[in-house]
C-alpha positions in Angstrom: 44.3 -103.8 -72.6 42.3 -101.1 -71.1 38.6 -101.8 -69.1 35.9 -99.7 -69.6 36.3 -98.1 -66.3 39.9 -97.2 -67.4 38.9 -95.8 -70.4 36.6 -93.5 -69.0 38.4 -92.3 -66.2 40.7 -91.1 -69.3 38.3 -89.7 -71.1 37.3 -87.3 -68.3 40.7 -86.5 -67.5 41.4 -85.2 -70.8 38.2 -83.4 -71.0 39.3 -82.1 -67.6 42.8 -81.0 -68.6 40.6 -79.5 -71.7 38.5 -77.7 -69.6 41.3 -76.4 -67.3 43.4 -75.1 -70.3 40.4 -72.8 -72.2 40.1 -71.8 -67.9 36.5 -72.8 -68.0 34.9 -73.5 -64.6 35.5 -77.4 -63.6 32.9 -79.7 -64.4 31.0 -77.2 -67.1 31.7 -80.1 -69.9 29.8 -83.3 -69.8 30.8 -86.6 -71.5 28.1 -88.2 -73.2 29.2 -91.8 -73.7 28.8 -93.7 -77.6 27.3 -96.8 -77.2 25.7 -97.6 -80.5 26.4 -101.0 -81.7 27.8 -102.2 -77.8 25.6 -104.3 -75.7 24.2 -103.0 -72.6 27.2 -105.4 -70.9 29.0 -102.7 -72.2 26.8 -99.8 -70.6 26.5 -101.8 -66.9 30.4 -100.9 -67.0 30.3 -98.0 -67.8 27.4 -97.6 -65.2 29.4 -99.4 -62.2 31.8 -97.0 -63.1 29.9 -94.0 -62.3 28.6 -92.8 -66.5 24.8 -91.8 -66.6 25.0 -90.0 -69.8 24.0 -92.7 -72.9 23.9 -91.5 -76.5 22.5 -93.4 -78.9 22.4 -93.6 -82.9 19.5 -96.1 -83.7 15.9 -95.8 -82.8 15.8 -99.8 -82.3 18.4 -100.2 -80.9 18.5 -97.9 -78.0 14.8 -98.0 -77.6 15.7 -102.1 -77.0 18.5 -101.5 -74.4 16.6 -98.9 -73.0 14.2 -101.5 -71.8 16.6 -103.7 -71.0 18.3 -101.6 -69.4 15.4 -100.3 -66.9 17.2 -101.2 -64.2 19.2 -98.3 -64.0 16.6 -95.9 -63.2 19.0 -93.1 -63.6 20.8 -93.3 -66.6 20.2 -90.2 -69.1 19.5 -91.6 -72.3 20.1 -89.2 -75.6 19.1 -90.0 -79.3 22.0 -88.2 -81.3 21.3 -90.1 -84.4 18.8 -88.9 -87.3 15.4 -89.3 -86.5 12.5 -89.8 -89.3 8.6 -88.8 -88.4 7.6 -92.6 -88.5 9.6 -93.2 -85.3 8.9 -90.1 -82.9 6.8 -91.8 -81.4 8.7 -94.1 -79.8 11.3 -92.0 -79.2 9.4 -89.9 -77.1 7.9 -92.7 -75.3 11.1 -93.9 -74.3 14.5 -91.4 -74.7 15.0 -88.3 -72.3 16.8 -86.1 -75.1 17.1 -85.9 -78.4 19.8 -84.2 -80.0 19.0 -84.2 -83.6 16.2 -82.4 -84.4 16.3 -80.3 -87.5 13.1 -79.5 -87.8 9.7 -78.2 -87.0 7.9 -81.7 -88.3 10.1 -83.7 -85.9 9.1 -81.2 -83.2 5.6 -80.9 -83.5 5.3 -85.2 -83.7 7.6 -85.5 -80.5 5.8 -82.9 -78.8 2.6 -84.2 -79.4 3.6 -87.8 -79.4 5.4 -87.0 -75.5 3.5 -89.2 -72.6 2.3 -87.0 -69.8 3.4 -89.0 -67.4 7.0 -87.8 -67.7 9.1 -84.7 -67.7 9.1 -82.7 -71.1 11.4 -84.2 -73.6 15.0 -82.1 -74.2 15.6 -81.2 -77.3 18.8 -79.9 -79.1 18.2 -78.5 -82.5 20.9 -80.6 -85.1 23.3 -77.7 -87.0 24.8 -78.4 -90.3 27.3 -75.9 -89.6 29.3 -76.6 -92.6 27.2 -77.7 -95.2 27.3 -81.1 -95.4 25.4 -82.8 -98.0 26.3 -86.0 -96.4 25.1 -84.7 -92.9 21.8 -84.3 -91.2 21.1 -80.2 -89.5 19.5 -77.6 -90.5 21.2 -74.4 -92.1 22.3 -71.1 -89.3 20.1 -69.0 -91.5 16.8 -71.0 -90.3 17.9 -71.1 -86.9 15.6 -68.5 -86.1 13.1 -69.3 -86.5 12.4 -73.1 -85.9 13.7 -71.9 -81.9 11.0 -69.7 -82.2 8.9 -72.7 -82.2 10.2 -75.5 -79.9 10.3 -72.8 -77.6 6.1 -72.2 -77.4 6.4 -75.9 -76.9 5.3 -77.3 -73.3 5.9 -80.9 -73.6 9.5 -80.2 -75.1 12.5 -77.9 -74.0 14.8 -77.0 -76.2 18.3 -77.2 -74.2 21.0 -76.0 -77.1 22.5 -76.7 -80.3 24.4 -80.3 -81.6 26.7 -79.7 -84.6 29.2 -82.7 -86.3 31.5 -80.3 -87.7 33.2 -81.5 -90.8 36.3 -84.1 -90.4 38.2 -83.1 -93.0 38.5 -79.2 -92.3 42.0 -77.9 -92.0 42.7 -76.3 -88.0 41.6 -72.8 -89.1 38.6 -74.0 -91.2 37.9 -76.5 -87.5 38.2 -73.3 -85.6 36.2 -71.0 -88.0 33.3 -73.3 -87.5 33.7 -73.8 -84.0 33.7 -70.5 -83.0 30.9 -69.5 -85.0 28.9 -72.5 -83.6 29.6 -71.1 -79.9 28.2 -67.4 -81.2 25.1 -68.8 -82.2 25.2 -70.5 -79.3 25.6 -67.5 -76.8 23.3 -66.0 -78.9 20.6 -68.1 -77.1 22.4 -68.6 -73.6 21.4 -65.5 -73.2 17.4 -65.1 -73.8 16.1 -68.4 -73.0 16.2 -69.7 -69.8 16.9 -74.1 -70.8 19.7 -73.3 -73.5 22.6 -74.4 -71.8 23.9 -77.3 -73.5 26.4 -76.5 -76.8 26.9 -80.6 -77.9 29.9 -80.7 -80.3 33.3 -82.3 -79.7 34.2 -85.9 -80.2 37.1 -88.1 -80.1 39.3 -86.3 -82.6 38.5 -82.4 -81.5 37.3 -82.8 -78.4 40.2 -80.1 -76.7 39.6 -78.3 -79.7 35.2 -78.2 -79.2 36.1 -77.3 -75.4 38.1 -74.2 -76.0 35.2 -73.2 -77.9 32.3 -74.0 -75.8 30.9 -77.1 -75.7 29.2 -78.3 -72.4 28.8 -81.6 -74.0 31.3 -84.3 -75.9 30.1 -87.4 -77.8 33.3 -90.2 -77.0 32.2 -94.0 -77.8 35.1 -95.7 -79.9 37.5 -94.3 -76.4 35.7 -95.5 -74.1 34.5 -98.9 -75.5 36.7 -100.0 -78.3 36.7 -99.4 -81.8 33.0 -100.8 -83.2 33.0 -103.7 -85.1 
């Protein structure tokens, strides 16, 4: 059985190959290790192997891990799951990034509740790019207004877009969706100073996402093993 360190090495090699095949610069795609449901011992193993970016889907689980791993001061913690308004304070106090902002109310609460002693909270707007009823995120039509709103909040830094394309799409539909995402990202990347992150692509579609401009892929089970 492969160790976490060996699986991490394989994930990085996969990203490097996809980046090269897409004729993109080396190190232009970051790996976010999705550690939801996994114990802190697994996170420590990944950390010891050089991983620094970790993504959590569930607020309470994430906060418990952040608290327990406070000695690892250079970890960057990303919330990638849905966020309810009654949990924004604890998220604003603990996480470095929130990739799942999909409405103004959540953004304003995160801004108002971000402690002054911490740097501004990094934000990605989550797009429901395929208009799936089962998924969170805003429509492309609603994006400009939310971009404008968040851009005016000094305790938040708008870093980019996050999306979870349909897992059941045909290859042609997948390419169309990813191209649309890249076009939306490029529109704001050229206009906004810190807008540098397109978080899309997981274990099943990382190569296609990288081909279409993803700057961050989110990989979990391929690093930590199947979830229970």
